[in-house]
C-alpha positions, 0 to 999 in steps of 0.5 A, spaced: 916 444 242 921 446 236 925 451 237 925 458 233 931 455 228 927 449 227 920 452 225 919 454 218 915 460 216 909 459 212 912 463 206 918 458 206 913 452 207 909 455 201 915 456 197 917 449 198 911 446 196 911 450 190 918 447 188 916 440 190 909 441 185 914 444 180 919 438 180 913 433 180 910 436 174 917 436 170 917 429 172 910 427 170 912 431 163 918 427 163 915 420 164 909 422 159 915 424 154 918 417 155 912 413 154 910 417 148 917 415 145 916 408 147 909 408 144 911 411 138 917 406 137 912 400 137 907 404 132 913 405 127 915 397 128 907 395 127 907 400 121 913 397 118 911 390 119 904 392 116 908 395 110 912 389 109 906 384 109 902 389 104 908 388 099 909 381 100 901 380 099 902 384 093 907 379 090 903 373 092 897 376 088 901 377 082 903 370 082 896 367 083 894 372 077 900 369 073 897 362 075 890 363 073 892 366 067 897 359 066 891 355 068 886 359 063 891 358 058 892 351 059 884 350 059 883 354 052 889 349 049 885 343 051 879 345 048 883 346 041 886 353 041 893 355 039 898 356 045 900 363 043 893 365 042 890 362 048 896 365 052 894 372 050 887 371 050 887 368 058 892 374 059 887 379 056 881 376 060 884 376 067 887 383 066 880 385 064 877 382 070 882 385 075 882 392 072 874 392 073 875 389 080 880 395 081 876 400 078 870 398 083 875 399 089 877 405 086 870 408 085 868 406 092 874 410 095 873 416 091 866 416 093 867 415 100 872 421 100 867 426 097 866 432 101 859 430 103 861 424 106 866 427 110 861 433 112 860 433 120 853 434 120 851 432 127 857 437 130 855 442 125 848 442 127 850 442 135 854 448 133 848 452 130 844 450 135 848 453 140 849 459 137 842 460 136 841 459 143 846 464 145 844 469 140 837 468 144 840 469 150 844 475 148 838 478 145 832 477 150 
């Protein structure tokens, strides 16, 4: 059996346990912070890579549209149209087509962001139902 000096009181044991739990909690928080910083760093790298890709894709679209204008212009010239007129008409045709496609996408985006499309209908219904049930319980 342990001597009196070796025995610890219940208060000492509880205090030690509390201290250990507190230290464990702090370590867990530190680990969570470190993991969050690491995850954030990876997310930032991913976003940067996506932005670089988007800029390059935009440049590629510009080059492809230019090639399309040149090709249409060459077709119009081969059909007997003057070179300057063919270039201007080709640029106008391609520009109008791209503007229409762009407007369709912008309109779609605007429609998707309208307030009625962002309304949380199921949540609102659930909260309303919960409020009604609570009111019934309180009133009778």
